[in-house]
ROLUMLUM-748297 format. One record per atom (N, C-alpha, C): residue in three letters; atom name; x, y, z. Coordinates in steps of 0.001 Angstrom, whole numbers. Example, Ala and Ser with C-alpha at 12.3 -4.5 7.8 and 13.67 -1.06 7.14 Angstrom:
residues 2
Ala, N, 13190, -5690, 7800 $
Ala, CA, 12300, -4500, 7800 $
Ala, C, 13200, -3300, 7800 $
Ser, N, 12850, -2250, 7080 $
Ser, CA, 13670, -1060, 7140 $
Ser, C, 12900, 30, 7870 $
***
This chain:
residues 99
Met, N, -10953, 25683, 32165 $
Met, CA, -11198, 27078, 31892 $
Met, C, -9853, 27794, 31788 $
Ala, N, -9677, 28533, 30732 $
Ala, CA, -8417, 29235, 30503 $
Ala, C, -8348, 30466, 31396 $
Pro, N, -7160, 30795, 31889 $
Pro, CA, -7039, 31996, 32715 $
Pro, C, -7303, 33245, 31886 $
Ala, N, -7859, 34252, 32513 $
Ala, CA, -8121, 35507, 31820 $
Ala, C, -6809, 36200, 31517 $
Asp, N, -6757, 36862, 30367 $
Asp, CA, -5543, 37623, 30088 $
Asp, C, -5561, 38898, 30926 $
Gly, N, -4494, 39652, 30886 $
Gly, CA, -4356, 40839, 31727 $
Gly, C, -5456, 41859, 31525 $
Ala, N, -5856, 42090, 30267 $
Ala, CA, -6898, 43081, 29988 $
Ala, C, -8232, 42647, 30580 $
Asp, N, -8569, 41369, 30435 $
Asp, CA, -9820, 40862, 31003 $
Asp, C, -9803, 40975, 32522 $
Phe, N, -8683, 40640, 33127 $
Phe, CA, -8567, 40708, 34583 $
Phe, C, -8718, 42147, 35063 $
Ala, N, -8073, 43079, 34380 $
Ala, CA, -8159, 44487, 34769 $
Ala, C, -9593, 44986, 34642 $
Tyr, N, -10272, 44617, 33552 $
Tyr, CA, -11663, 45019, 33349 $
Tyr, C, -12539, 44436, 34454 $
Asp, N, -12405, 43134, 34699 $
Asp, CA, -13204, 42477, 35734 $
Asp, C, -12962, 43111, 37102 $
Ser, N, -11717, 43477, 37391 $
Ser, CA, -11391, 44112, 38669 $
Ser, C, -12066, 45472, 38785 $
Lys, N, -12051, 46262, 37697 $
Lys, CA, -12692, 47575, 37726 $
Lys, C, -14198, 47441, 37888 $
Val, N, -14790, 46451, 37219 $
Val, CA, -16228, 46224, 37372 $
Val, C, -16551, 45902, 38828 $
Glu, N, -15761, 45041, 39448 $
Glu, CA, -16009, 44657, 40842 $
Glu, C, -15809, 45840, 41790 $
Val, N, -14766, 46624, 41586 $
Val, CA, -14553, 47817, 42420 $
Val, C, -15723, 48780, 42239 $
Gly, N, -16144, 48982, 40996 $
Gly, CA, -17284, 49860, 40730 $
Gly, C, -18559, 49369, 41383 $
Arg, N, -18780, 48055, 41355 $
Arg, CA, -19962, 47478, 42003 $
Arg, C, -19914, 47737, 43511 $
Leu, N, -18745, 47577, 44103 $
Leu, CA, -18601, 47821, 45543 $
Leu, C, -18846, 49288, 45895 $
Ile, N, -18385, 50195, 45048 $
Ile, CA, -18644, 51624, 45270 $
Ile, C, -20145, 51885, 45198 $
Ala, N, -20792, 51342, 44174 $
Ala, CA, -22239, 51522, 44039 $
Ala, C, -22972, 50946, 45246 $
Glu, N, -22533, 49794, 45694 $
Glu, CA, -23175, 49139, 46835 $
Glu, C, -23034, 49967, 48111 $
Thr, N, -21847, 50506, 48350 $
Thr, CA, -21613, 51228, 49603 $
Thr, C, -22079, 52682, 49561 $
Arg, N, -22067, 53309, 48393 $
Arg, CA, -22379, 54737, 48315 $
Arg, C, -23758, 55050, 47737 $
Cys, N, -24345, 54100, 47000 $
Cys, CA, -25514, 54446, 46191 $
Cys, C, -26752, 53587, 46440 $
Ser, N, -26564, 52413, 47019 $
Ser, CA, -27665, 51447, 47094 $
Ser, C, -28771, 51831, 48071 $
Thr, N, -28541, 52826, 48911 $
Thr, CA, -29603, 53285, 49802 $
Thr, C, -30775, 53842, 48996 $
Cys, N, -30480, 54458, 47861 $
Cys, CA, -31526, 55069, 47032 $
Cys, C, -31729, 54350, 45693 $
His, N, -30632, 53902, 45071 $
His, CA, -30687, 53344, 43715 $
His, C, -30705, 51823, 43705 $
Ala, N, -31432, 51262, 42742 $
Ala, CA, -31249, 49855, 42398 $
Ala, C, -29940, 49808, 41626 $
Ile, N, -28961, 49070, 42127 $
Ile, CA, -27622, 49124, 41536 $
Ile, C, -27308, 47931, 40649 $
Gly, N, -28201, 46960, 40563 $
Gly, CA, -27935, 45758, 39783 $
Gly, C, -28737, 45706, 38498 $
Thr, N, -28866, 44512, 37969 $
Thr, CA, -29551, 44315, 36691 $
Thr, C, -31053, 44117, 36845 $
Glu, N, -31545, 44173, 38076 $
Glu, CA, -32986, 44077, 38305 $
Glu, C, -33335, 44785, 39604 $
Gly, N, -34617, 44938, 39847 $
Gly, CA, -35082, 45572, 41076 $
Gly, C, -35411, 47038, 40884 $
Asp, N, -36149, 47566, 41853 $
Asp, CA, -36565, 48964, 41826 $
Asp, C, -35736, 49774, 42816 $
Ser, N, -35528, 51029, 42488 $
Ser, CA, -34850, 51935, 43416 $
Ser, C, -35780, 52233, 44583 $
Thr, N, -35209, 52402, 45769 $
Thr, CA, -36021, 52701, 46944 $
Thr, C, -36440, 54168, 47000 $
His, N, -35678, 55042, 46373 $
His, CA, -36004, 56470, 46327 $
His, C, -36784, 56732, 45037 $
Pro, N, -37922, 57430, 45120 $
Pro, CA, -38743, 57624, 43918 $
Pro, C, -38061, 58415, 42804 $
Asp, N, -37107, 59261, 43138 $
Asp, CA, -36414, 60061, 42121 $
Asp, C, -35073, 59469, 41696 $
Ala, N, -34731, 58309, 42222 $
Ala, CA, -33432, 57685, 41923 $
Ala, C, -33618, 56612, 40855 $
Lys, N, -33134, 56901, 39679 $
Lys, CA, -33259, 55966, 38562 $
Lys, C, -32446, 54704, 38847 $
Pro, N, -32981, 53528, 38503 $
Pro, CA, -32147, 52323, 38598 $
Pro, C, -30896, 52500, 37736 $
Phe, N, -29765, 52109, 38257 $
Phe, CA, -28505, 52314, 37542 $
Phe, C, -28493, 51655, 36168 $
Arg, N, -29174, 50533, 36003 $
Arg, CA, -29165, 49834, 34716 $
Arg, C, -29889, 50621, 33623 $
Gln, N, -30602, 51690, 33999 $
Gln, CA, -31360, 52487, 33036 $
Gln, C, -30766, 53877, 32807 $
Leu, N, -29611, 54154, 33360 $
Leu, CA, -29026, 55492, 33236 $
Leu, C, -28791, 55897, 31792 $
Ser, N, -28405, 54958, 30945 $
Ser, CA, -28061, 55312, 29563 $
Ser, C, -29287, 55596, 28708 $
Glu, N, -30486, 55501, 29267 $
Glu, CA, -31681, 55899, 28522 $
Glu, C, -31672, 57400, 28262 $
Asn, N, -31038, 58162, 29133 $
Asn, CA, -31044, 59621, 29027 $
Asn, C, -29765, 60210, 28444 $
Tyr, N, -28643, 59550, 28665 $
Tyr, CA, -27349, 60074, 28215 $
Tyr, C, -26318, 58968, 28343 $
Pro, N, -25196, 59106, 27633 $
Pro, CA, -24136, 58102, 27797 $
Pro, C, -23619, 58112, 29237 $
Val, N, -23443, 56943, 29806 $
Val, CA, -22957, 56827, 31181 $
Val, C, -21623, 57553, 31347 $
Ser, N, -20797, 57541, 30319 $
Ser, CA, -19487, 58198, 30410 $
Ser, C, -19616, 59698, 30686 $
Asn, N, -20780, 60288, 30393 $
Asn, CA, -20989, 61707, 30684 $
Asn, C, -20947, 62008, 32181 $
Leu, N, -21128, 60995, 33008 $
Leu, CA, -21083, 61195, 34455 $
Leu, C, -19667, 61421, 34979 $
Glu, N, -18676, 61067, 34183 $
Glu, CA, -17292, 61121, 34661 $
Glu, C, -16906, 62506, 35169 $
Glu, N, -17157, 63527, 34377 $
Glu, CA, -16767, 64882, 34781 $
Glu, C, -17553, 65339, 36010 $
Ala, N, -18851, 65062, 36022 $
Ala, CA, -19675, 65468, 37159 $
Ala, C, -19205, 64798, 38445 $
Leu, N, -18881, 63520, 38372 $
Leu, CA, -18385, 62814, 39557 $
Leu, C, -17021, 63351, 39987 $
Ala, N, -16178, 63693, 39027 $
Ala, CA, -14839, 64199, 39344 $
Ala, C, -14905, 65549, 40046 $
Glu, N, -15888, 66358, 39678 $
Glu, CA, -16009, 67683, 40281 $
Glu, C, -16770, 67653, 41593 $
Gly, N, -17361, 66519, 41925 $
Gly, CA, -18092, 66400, 43175 $
Gly, C, -19404, 67156, 43185 $
Ile, N, -19954, 67427, 42004 $
Ile, CA, -21218, 68154, 41959 $
Ile, C, -22389, 67183, 42047 $
Leu, N, -23533, 67708, 42378 $
Leu, CA, -24751, 66918, 42443 $
Leu, C, -25115, 66490, 41029 $
Val, N, -25215, 65191, 40797 $
Val, CA, -25459, 64709, 39440 $
Val, C, -26753, 63927, 39309 $
Gly, N, -27482, 63767, 40376 $
Gly, CA, -28654, 62905, 40297 $
Gly, C, -29883, 63541, 40903 $
His, N, -30602, 62763, 41667 $
His, CA, -31839, 63210, 42294 $
His, C, -31535, 64240, 43384 $
Pro, N, -32551, 65023, 43782 $
Pro, CA, -32322, 66117, 44742 $
Pro, C, -31746, 65694, 46093 $
Asp, N, -32018, 64484, 46543 $
Asp, CA, -31514, 64038, 47843 $
Asp, C, -30133, 63397, 47759 $
Met, N, -29560, 63357, 46583 $
Met, CA, -28263, 62697, 46411 $
Met, C, -27167, 63506, 47103 $
Pro, N, -26423, 62869, 47996 $
Pro, CA, -25344, 63606, 48659 $
Pro, C, -24169, 63836, 47706 $
Val, N, -23428, 64877, 47976 $
Val, CA, -22201, 65123, 47226 $
Val, C, -21116, 64256, 47845 $
Phe, N, -20355, 63569, 47022 $
Phe, CA, -19243, 62771, 47527 $
Phe, C, -18089, 62872, 46560 $
Val, N, -16901, 62626, 47062 $
Val, CA, -15683, 62747, 46273 $
Val, C, -15113, 61354, 46040 $
Leu, N, -14798, 61064, 44786 $
Leu, CA, -14180, 59794, 44408 $
Leu, C, -12841, 60073, 43749 $
Ser, N, -11920, 59153, 43892 $
Ser, CA, -10630, 59260, 43205 $
Ser, C, -10841, 58975, 41719 $
Pro, N, -9893, 59370, 40868 $
Pro, CA, -10014, 59045, 39444 $
Pro, C, -10196, 57542, 39196 $
Tyr, N, -9485, 56697, 39935 $
Tyr, CA, -9645, 55244, 39762 $
Tyr, C, -11047, 54799, 40164 $
Glu, N, -11577, 55351, 41259 $
Glu, CA, -12932, 54997, 41687 $
Glu, C, -13968, 55446, 40662 $
Ile, N, -13788, 56632, 40109 $
Ile, CA, -14704, 57124, 39077 $
Ile, C, -14658, 56210, 37863 $
Asp, N, -13462, 55882, 37402 $
Asp, CA, -13314, 54995, 36245 $
Asp, C, -13952, 53637, 36521 $
Ser, N, -13757, 53120, 37712 $
Ser, CA, -14331, 51824, 38080 $
Ser, C, -15851, 51888, 38142 $
Leu, N, -16389, 52950, 38728 $
Leu, CA, -17842, 53086, 38809 $
Leu, C, -18450, 53211, 37417 $
Ile, N, -17838, 54016, 36556 $
Ile, CA, -18329, 54157, 35176 $
Ile, C, -18265, 52812, 34458 $
Thr, N, -17173, 52081, 34617 $
Thr, CA, -17040, 50759, 33989 $
Thr, C, -18141, 49830, 34470 $
Tyr, N, -18411, 49839, 35770 $
Tyr, CA, -19493, 49007, 36305 $
Tyr, C, -20837, 49430, 35721 $
Leu, N, -21123, 50724, 35741 $
Leu, CA, -22403, 51205, 35224 $
Leu, C, -22593, 50817, 33762 $
Glu, N, -21539, 50967, 32967 $
Glu, CA, -21633, 50584, 31553 $
Glu, C, -21893, 49091, 31400 $
Ser, N, -21382, 48287, 32324 $
Ser, CA, -21529, 46832, 32210 $
Ser, C, -22946, 46344, 32509 $
Ile, N, -23769, 47157, 33163 $
Ile, CA, -25113, 46700, 33542 $
Ile, C, -26233, 47384, 32764 $
Gln, N, -25905, 48231, 31794 $
Gln, CA, -26953, 48952, 31083 $
Gln, C, -27849, 48011, 30290 $
Glu, N, -29152, 48308, 30345 $
Glu, CA, -30118, 47545, 29566 $
Glu, C, -29981, 47937, 28100 $
Pro, N, -30206, 46990, 27189 $
Pro, CA, -30162, 47340, 25769 $
Pro, C, -31310, 48292, 25424 $
His, N, -31053, 49172, 24487 $
His, CA, -32075, 50116, 24044 $
His, C, -32843, 49518, 22875 $
Pro, N, -34147, 49802, 22799 $
Pro, CA, -34914, 49303, 21648 $
Pro, C, -34384, 49903, 20353 $
Ala, N, -34414, 49122, 19312 $
Ala, CA, -33895, 49584, 18006 $
Ala, C, -34854, 50528, 17336 $
***
């Protein structure tokens, strides 16, 4: 197996950091992976977020620390790197949309 080039490694690292953020900050309510149901009735599974809007639209909302999801979602502050990593992770797990 050939080693990943720098861009692949950086992408993979951001996906993993984003997954860890989702796991520690979001998994109490949201299904954060490619399968499973969210435990909170108003918390959309993360793999389905792009059904309503591009995942990248969350970047500004997360940066400002505003409530961006279901009513019980706590406000939390992430660094720019954490936001970028979380968005990268979310984009990596989106389900394909019907044509």
